[in-house]
C-alpha positions in Angstrom: -13.8 9.3 5.9 -11.1 9.2 8.6 -7.5 9.7 7.4 -5.4 8.3 10.3 -2.0 9.4 11.5 0.6 6.9 13.0 0.4 8.1 16.6 -3.4 7.8 16.7 -3.3 4.2 15.5 -0.6 3.4 18.1 -2.7 4.9 20.9 -5.7 3.0 19.8 -3.7 -0.2 19.7 -2.4 0.6 23.2 -6.1 1.0 24.3 -7.0 -2.3 22.7 -9.5 -0.4 20.5 -8.4 -1.1 17.0 -11.2 -3.7 16.8 -13.7 -0.9 17.4 -12.4 0.9 14.2 -12.4 -2.4 12.3 -16.0 -3.2 13.4 -17.2 0.4 12.6 -15.6 0.2 9.1 -17.0 -3.2 8.4 -20.5 -1.9 9.4 -19.9 1.0 7.0 -20.2 3.5 9.9 -16.8 5.0 9.0 -14.3 4.8 6.2 -10.6 4.5 7.0 -7.8 5.8 4.9 -4.2 5.0 6.0 -1.6 6.7 3.8 1.4 4.6 2.7 3.8 6.7 4.7 1.8 5.9 7.9 1.9 2.2 7.0 5.7 2.5 6.6 6.1 4.3 9.9 4.0 1.5 11.6 6.2 -1.1 10.0 9.4 0.6 11.2 7.9 0.7 14.7 7.2 -3.0 14.3 3.5 -2.6 14.6 1.2 -4.8 12.5 -2.1 -3.1 12.2 -4.9 -4.9 10.5 -7.6 -2.4 9.6 -10.0 -2.4 6.6 -8.9 0.6 4.5 -10.7 2.5 1.8 -8.6 2.4 -1.3 -8.0 6.0 -2.2 -6.3 7.0 -5.4 -4.2 10.0 -4.5 -2.6 12.2 -7.1 -0.7 15.1 -5.6 -0.9 18.1 -7.9 2.0 20.5 -7.1 0.1 23.6 -8.2 -2.5 22.9 -5.5 0.1 22.4 -2.8 2.5 25.2 -3.4 0.8 27.7 -1.1 1.3 25.5 2.0 4.2 23.3 1.1 6.7 25.0 3.4 4.4 24.4 6.4 4.3 20.7 5.6 8.1 20.5 5.6 8.2 21.0 9.3 6.1 17.9 9.9 7.1 14.2 10.0 6.5 12.0 7.0 3.4 10.5 8.4 1.7 13.8 9.4 2.7 15.3 6.0 1.2 12.3 4.1 -1.9 12.3 6.2 -2.6 16.0 5.5 -1.7 15.7 1.8 -4.0 12.7 1.4 -6.9 14.4 3.1 -6.4 17.6 1.1 -6.3 15.7 -2.1 -9.5 13.7 -1.2 -11.2 17.0 -0.6 -10.0 18.4 -3.9 -11.5 15.2 -5.5 -14.8 16.1 -4.1 -15.0 13.7 -1.2 -17.1 15.0 1.7 -16.7 14.4 5.4 -12.9 14.0 5.3 -11.4 14.1 8.8 -7.7 14.0 9.7 -7.1 12.2 12.9 -3.8 13.4 14.6 -2.7 14.5 18.0 0.3 16.4 16.6 -0.3 20.1 17.4 1.6 21.5 14.4 -0.2 19.1 12.0 -3.6 20.2 13.5 -2.7 23.8 12.9 -1.8 23.1 9.3 -5.1 21.3 8.9 -7.0 24.2 10.4 -5.2 26.7 8.0 -6.2 24.6 5.1 -9.8 24.2 6.2 -9.4 20.4 6.8 -11.6 19.0 9.6 -9.2 17.6 12.2 -9.7 15.7 15.5 -7.3 14.1 17.9 -7.7 10.7 19.7 -10.2 12.3 22.1 -12.2 13.7 19.3 -12.1 10.3 17.5 -13.5 8.6 20.6 -16.3 11.2 20.7 -16.9 10.6 16.9 -17.1 6.8 17.4 -19.7 7.4 20.1 -21.7 9.8 17.9 -21.9 7.3 15.1 -22.8 4.5 17.6 -19.7 2.5 17.1 -19.3 2.5 20.9 -21.5 3.2 23.9 -21.1 6.1 26.2 -19.8 3.8 28.8 -17.1 2.4 26.5 -16.1 5.9 25.4 -15.7 7.0 29.1 -13.7 3.8 29.9 -11.4 4.6 27.0 -10.9 8.1 28.2 -10.0 6.8 31.7 -7.3 4.5 30.2 -5.7 7.2 28.0 -3.2 8.1 30.6 -1.7 4.6 30.4 -0.9 5.1 26.7 1.9 7.0 24.9 -0.5 10.0 24.3 0.6 13.0 26.3 -2.4 15.1 27.1 -3.4 17.5 29.9 -5.9 16.5 32.5 -7.9 19.6 31.5 -8.5 18.2 28.0 -9.4 14.8 29.4 -11.9 16.4 31.7 -13.4 18.4 28.9 -13.7 15.3 26.7 -15.3 13.4 29.7 -17.8 16.1 30.2 -18.7 16.3 26.5 -19.2 12.6 26.2 -21.1 12.3 29.5 -23.7 14.9 28.5 -24.4 13.5 25.0 
């Protein structure tokens, strides 16, 4: 179950890869959860994203969130909502919940909470692992990352390339 952040969706749109997520979800290879705050951010950015979403009933229980609430305040609305949604899904007993965000502080909060987290590069690797894309398509997407709004080091790109090439 992938809980997607705004920036990741935008990068995938820039890569022309939203159809890959759509196809993978329709084939039940993945489930997609997009928090309402992320949808609002996409609307404000005038992005119309048409992805099949898993309808998740999210009830935030303040007593479960108090111990990390101050960490969340430093994040944007979309990142905060993405983490809260994933955390609540985990509390509800959902397995294989993965937050997808490239925001470094959001990733750190996820790690502190024990929430599995990947960025766009990790998502590409995950899509290849679940056979939603071929190795060639994954490598082609990595090559085009520099033409998107994602700011990433060449070192990380090289590591992702090596990881995908050897799988």
